[in-house]
C-alpha positions, 0 to 999 in steps of 0.5 A: 477503522475496523478490526481485521482478523489474521492468523497468528502466523501472519501476525508474527510475520508482521511483527518480525518484518515491522521490527526489521523495517522500524514500523509498527505491526499496523504500519507494516500490515498497511504497507503490505496491503498497499503494495498488494493492492497496487500489484493487483491493479497494475500487474505490469509494475515491478516493486521499484515502480510500485514504491515510486508510485507510493511515494508520489501518492504520499506527496499528493496527499495519499493513495485513493483506490477510487482514483487509482482504479479509474486511471488508464492501464499503466498510468496510475494516478494519485489523489490530491484530496487528502489522505485516505 
């Protein structure tokens, strides 16, 4: 685990969103990073589809970018080898 430096404004945005959604600041940041990563990998998916993908990934053991990036376009896969 490392340290990521972010602006004060982004930290405040994370605090507000995390509080509203009952997540810690770190959990909110990680959620936004996952959604952003999947949006870049699969720009054809909408937010509902990305949310469903995140749920399927969690049930399969976690989201692994090496597996997700290797999937054919439009057909994201999840890992079954533990959380990442």
